[in-house]
C-alpha positions as CSV (number, residue, x, y, z in Angstrom):
1,X,139.9,91.7,104.3
2,X,136.5,91.2,102.6
3,X,136.8,90.4,98.9
4,X,134.9,92.8,96.7
5,X,133.8,92.8,93.2
6,X,132.0,95.7,91.2
7,X,129.7,94.3,88.6
8,X,128.2,95.7,85.6
9,X,126.7,94.0,82.2
10,X,126.4,95.2,78.6
11,X,125.5,94.3,75.5
12,X,128.0,94.9,72.4
13,X,125.8,97.9,71.5
14,X,125.9,99.1,74.9
15,X,129.9,98.9,75.1
16,X,131.1,102.4,74.5
17,X,128.6,103.0,78.0
18,X,130.2,100.2,80.0
19,X,133.6,101.7,79.0
20,X,133.1,104.8,80.8
21,X,131.2,103.1,83.9
22,X,134.5,101.1,84.1
23,X,137.1,104.0,83.5
24,X,135.5,105.7,86.6
25,X,136.2,103.2,88.6
26,X,138.8,100.7,87.9
27,X,141.9,103.2,88.9
28,X,140.3,103.5,92.3
29,X,139.1,99.9,92.4
30,X,142.8,98.4,91.7
31,X,144.2,100.5,94.2
32,X,142.1,98.8,97.0
33,X,142.1,95.4,95.7
34,X,138.7,95.7,94.4
35,X,137.8,93.1,91.3
36,X,135.5,94.5,88.4
37,X,133.5,92.1,86.5
38,X,131.0,92.0,83.5
39,X,128.3,90.0,82.3
40,X,129.1,89.8,78.8
41,X,125.7,89.9,76.6
42,X,126.7,89.0,73.3
43,X,130.2,91.1,73.4
44,X,132.3,90.8,70.2
45,X,135.8,89.0,70.6
46,X,137.5,92.3,70.6
47,X,135.6,93.8,73.1
48,X,136.1,91.0,75.5
49,X,139.9,90.9,74.9
50,X,139.8,94.6,75.6
51,X,138.2,93.9,78.8
52,X,140.4,90.9,79.6
53,X,143.4,92.7,79.3
54,X,142.7,95.4,81.8
55,X,142.0,92.5,84.3
56,X,138.4,92.7,83.9
57,X,136.8,89.2,84.8
58,X,134.0,88.8,81.9
59,X,131.2,86.3,82.1
60,X,128.7,84.9,79.8
61,X,125.6,83.8,81.7
62,X,122.9,81.9,80.5
63,X,119.5,82.2,81.4
64,X,118.8,81.6,85.1
65,X,115.0,80.9,84.8
66,X,113.6,78.6,82.1
67,X,112.4,81.5,79.2
68,X,111.6,78.3,76.7
69,X,107.8,78.8,77.9
70,X,108.2,82.6,77.2
71,X,104.9,83.9,74.9
72,X,107.7,85.8,72.9
73,X,111.8,85.1,72.6
74,X,113.4,87.0,75.3
75,X,116.1,89.7,74.3
76,X,119.8,89.2,75.3
77,X,119.8,92.3,77.8
78,X,116.9,90.4,79.5
79,X,119.8,88.1,80.8
80,X,121.5,91.0,82.9
81,X,118.0,91.0,84.6
82,X,117.8,87.4,85.3
83,X,121.3,87.0,86.6
84,X,121.5,90.2,88.8
85,X,119.7,87.9,91.9
86,X,122.4,85.4,91.3
87,X,125.7,87.2,91.5
88,X,127.6,85.2,93.8
89,X,126.6,82.0,91.4
90,X,128.4,83.9,88.4
91,X,130.9,85.4,90.4
92,X,131.8,82.9,93.1
93,X,134.3,83.5,96.0
94,X,133.4,87.4,96.7
95,X,132.6,88.5,100.1
96,X,130.8,91.7,99.2
97,X,128.9,92.4,95.4
98,X,128.5,95.7,94.2
99,X,126.6,96.1,91.0
100,X,126.6,99.4,88.9
101,X,125.0,99.8,85.7
102,X,126.6,100.3,82.7
103,X,124.4,103.6,81.9
104,X,126.2,104.9,85.4
105,X,129.2,106.0,86.5
106,X,131.2,107.0,89.5
107,X,132.1,110.4,90.3
108,X,133.0,110.6,93.8
109,X,134.9,107.0,94.8
110,X,133.7,107.8,98.5
111,X,130.0,106.7,97.3
112,X,131.2,103.3,96.4
113,X,133.1,103.0,99.6
114,X,129.8,103.7,101.7
115,X,128.2,100.9,99.6
116,X,130.6,98.4,100.4
117,X,130.9,99.5,103.8
118,X,127.5,99.6,104.9
119,X,126.9,96.3,102.9
120,X,129.8,94.4,105.2
121,X,128.1,95.6,108.0
122,X,124.2,95.2,107.5
123,X,124.1,93.3,104.5
124,X,122.3,95.2,101.6
125,X,122.3,98.9,100.5
126,X,120.4,100.5,98.2
127,X,119.1,104.1,97.1
128,X,115.2,104.6,96.6
129,X,114.2,107.2,94.1
130,X,113.5,109.9,96.2
131,X,114.9,113.6,96.4
132,X,113.7,117.2,97.3
133,X,114.7,117.8,93.5
134,X,113.0,114.9,91.7
135,X,110.0,115.5,89.6
136,X,106.8,114.0,90.7
137,X,106.0,112.6,87.3
138,X,107.4,110.1,84.6
139,X,106.1,111.9,81.6
140,X,102.4,112.1,81.7
141,X,102.1,109.5,84.3
142,X,102.1,110.1,88.1
143,X,104.8,108.2,90.2
144,X,101.9,106.3,91.8
145,X,100.3,105.3,88.5
146,X,103.7,104.1,87.1
147,X,104.9,102.4,90.5
148,X,100.7,100.4,90.7
149,X,101.3,99.2,86.9
150,X,105.0,97.7,87.9
151,X,103.8,96.1,91.5
152,X,100.4,94.8,89.7
153,X,102.6,92.7,87.4
154,X,104.1,91.0,90.0
155,X,101.3,90.7,93.3
156,X,97.8,91.4,93.5
157,X,96.2,94.6,93.4
158,X,95.5,95.5,96.9
159,X,99.2,94.8,97.5
160,X,100.1,96.8,94.5
161,X,98.2,99.9,95.6
162,X,99.8,99.5,99.3
163,X,103.2,99.0,97.8
164,X,103.0,101.9,95.3
165,X,102.8,104.3,98.1
166,X,106.7,103.9,99.1
167,X,109.2,105.4,97.1
168,X,110.9,103.0,94.2
169,X,114.1,101.5,95.0
170,X,116.6,101.6,92.0
171,X,118.3,98.4,91.3
172,X,120.8,99.8,89.2
173,X,123.3,100.5,91.9
174,X,123.4,98.2,95.1
175,X,125.7,96.1,97.1
176,X,125.4,93.1,99.2
177,X,127.0,90.9,101.2
178,X,127.3,87.0,99.6
179,X,125.2,85.9,102.9
180,X,122.4,88.6,102.6
181,X,119.0,86.7,102.6
182,X,117.8,89.4,100.0
183,X,119.7,87.2,97.4
184,X,117.4,83.5,97.8
185,X,114.2,85.9,98.1
186,X,114.8,87.9,95.2
187,X,115.7,84.6,93.2
188,X,112.5,83.0,94.2
189,X,110.5,85.8,93.7
190,X,111.5,86.6,90.4
191,X,111.2,82.9,89.4
192,X,107.9,82.9,90.1
193,X,106.5,86.0,88.8
194,X,108.5,84.8,85.4
195,X,106.7,81.3,85.8
196,X,103.1,83.0,85.9
197,X,103.7,86.2,83.3
198,X,105.5,83.8,80.8
199,X,107.4,87.1,79.1
200,X,110.2,89.9,79.5
201,X,109.6,93.0,81.4
202,X,112.0,95.7,81.7
203,X,111.9,96.4,85.1
204,X,110.5,93.2,86.5
205,X,113.5,92.0,88.5
206,X,113.6,95.7,90.0
207,X,110.0,95.2,91.1
208,X,110.6,91.9,92.8
209,X,113.2,93.2,94.9
210,X,111.2,96.1,95.9
211,X,108.7,93.7,96.9
212,X,111.1,91.5,98.7
213,X,112.6,94.6,100.7
214,X,109.1,96.1,101.5
215,X,107.5,92.9,102.7
216,X,110.4,90.2,103.4
217,X,111.3,91.1,106.9
218,X,115.1,91.8,105.3
219,X,117.3,94.6,106.8
220,X,118.3,97.0,104.4
221,X,120.3,100.2,104.3
222,X,118.8,103.3,102.1
223,X,121.5,105.9,101.0
224,X,120.6,109.5,100.0
225,X,119.9,110.1,96.5
226,X,123.5,111.4,96.0
227,X,124.6,107.8,95.7
228,X,122.8,107.1,92.8
229,X,121.4,110.4,91.1
230,X,118.8,109.8,88.4
231,X,119.3,112.1,85.8
232,X,115.7,112.0,84.2
233,X,114.1,112.9,87.6
234,X,116.0,116.0,88.3
235,X,119.2,117.9,86.1
236,X,122.3,118.2,88.2
237,X,124.1,121.7,88.2
238,X,127.3,122.3,86.7
239,X,130.2,123.1,89.0
240,X,132.5,126.2,88.1
241,X,135.3,123.8,87.0
242,X,132.6,123.0,84.0
243,X,133.0,119.2,84.9
244,X,131.8,118.1,88.3
245,X,127.9,117.5,88.7
246,X,126.2,118.8,91.5
247,X,123.0,118.4,93.4
248,X,120.6,121.3,92.0
249,X,119.9,122.1,95.7
250,X,121.8,123.8,98.4
251,X,124.7,123.0,99.7
252,X,125.4,122.1,95.9
253,X,127.3,118.8,97.0
254,X,129.2,116.9,94.4
255,X,127.3,113.7,93.3
256,X,128.5,110.5,94.0
257,X,127.2,108.4,91.0
258,X,125.4,109.6,87.7
259,X,122.8,107.6,86.7
260,X,122.0,108.4,83.1
261,X,118.5,106.9,83.4
262,X,116.1,106.8,80.7
263,X,117.5,108.8,77.3
264,X,119.8,110.9,79.3
265,X,122.7,109.0,78.3
266,X,121.9,109.7,74.7
267,X,121.5,113.5,75.0
268,X,123.2,116.8,75.9
269,X,120.8,118.5,77.7
270,X,121.2,122.0,79.2
271,X,122.6,122.5,82.4
272,X,122.7,125.2,84.4
273,X,125.7,126.6,86.4
274,X,125.4,127.7,89.9
275,X,125.1,131.3,88.6
276,X,121.7,130.2,86.5
277,X,123.6,129.9,83.2
278,X,122.7,127.4,81.0
279,X,125.5,124.6,79.6
280,X,125.0,122.4,77.1
281,X,126.9,119.4,78.1
282,X,126.9,115.1,77.9
283,X,126.3,113.6,81.4
284,X,128.6,110.8,80.1
285,X,131.7,109.8,82.0
286,X,134.1,113.0,81.3
287,X,137.5,111.7,82.3
288,X,140.3,109.7,80.9
289,X,139.3,106.6,79.0
290,X,140.9,103.3,79.9
291,X,139.4,101.2,77.1
């Protein structure tokens, strides 16, 4: 059987979110012999001990690229992004690597199984940011304008204009086989961009991954939006049980992975139930806490 690890990352301040994500996966992962790992980005000794006592593998990464030439100091959280293309090096010995951002959590374990299954077979699995319910705007900026601004940091303007036509691919949840060609292309591409820009950028590693997938001739499986639901793009609908989060369009299927993108992790938005009645509810993991 393949050795599988699910990895996330957290600073000390992000730790409550990380605990929710881990609580949503650890019981099922243990049953299937899947390891959980964390990139510790300045965790306290108590936080690290709490994780390790639950069998979580904690790695404190250094910088995977030379940041000494940056025009301003790179923040601690940026290590998560520079480390993401190098997970097999930071956590050696696994056949399949799955990444889940700390501001996401698993509602339906079959979503995790799908990522792992298709990564084993095809090499790399990820979810584009597109759905029939998603809003066409990020605040007052159109998706095309937003995408272009991301891509033009990495490629020339004509290429950025072309790449912006595609749905953005979200790197907050993905799975990859250890030998997938994406790792090397992603690592090299990110290094080249950072060497030119000499500064950190919040979505830079995700943008480089988009360039690799769209132009790098690498086989990639795209899952539907329920496998990485972007809550800032469309609010889920609340099921009759008052807990389960559903696709807001019929047939109102339960969502697999809830991603509390943007400020959704800090808010208690108004969700509609299936009768259209608004309910105020946090989008954070509602199950029993293991940490």
